[in-house]
N, C-alpha and C positions, 0 to 999 in steps of 0.2 A: 547212116551213119548210126555206128554200133557205139551204143553207152554202156558199160562194163554196170552190172547190176550194185556191185560193192562199192564202184564209186559213186552211183546216184543215191545209196543209203550214206554214202559218207560225207554227200555235200546235203544230203536232205538234213542230218544230224548237226553240220555245223550250222545251218542255216536257224535251224530250232535256237542249237546255242546261243547264239549271236543274237536272236529274238529276246530269247531269255534274258540274259545279260542287259538287252536293252531296256526291256520291260523293268526289271530290278533298279537300273541307275534313271529313270522316269517316276518310278514311285519314291525313290528316296530323294529324289531332286524336289518332287510334290512337296514330300515329308518335311524337306528343308525349308522349303517357302511356305508354307504352312506354321512353323517356327517363326521364320523371319518376320511377319505380319503380325503374330502374334507379339512378340518381341517388341516391335516397331508401334504396334498400338498402343502397348503398355509403359512406352517411352513417349509417345504423345500423351498418355492422359497424364504421367507424372510432372511432363513438364508444363502441360496446363494447370495442372492442381497448383506448383507452385507459382505460377501467374498470376492465379486464378484469387488465390489466398490473400493478398495483401491487400487487392479490391474489393475484396468482402468484408475484411475486418476494419477498411475505412469506411464504409458504408452503415457496419453496425457500430461506430461510434458515434452516429450521426443522430 
């Protein structure tokens, strides 16, 4: 089986470009997931604070 060196180089470069694209996509996805995790935690803390405040206020009055 004869393979042209130019074709081989072309395929290697395509594979590297595809791998680089995938690496970038994965990196962006991880960053977005971290941002979503932080936003979710902040939202949960805010909601917990809203529901906790009246309870603490009730205890303070006693």
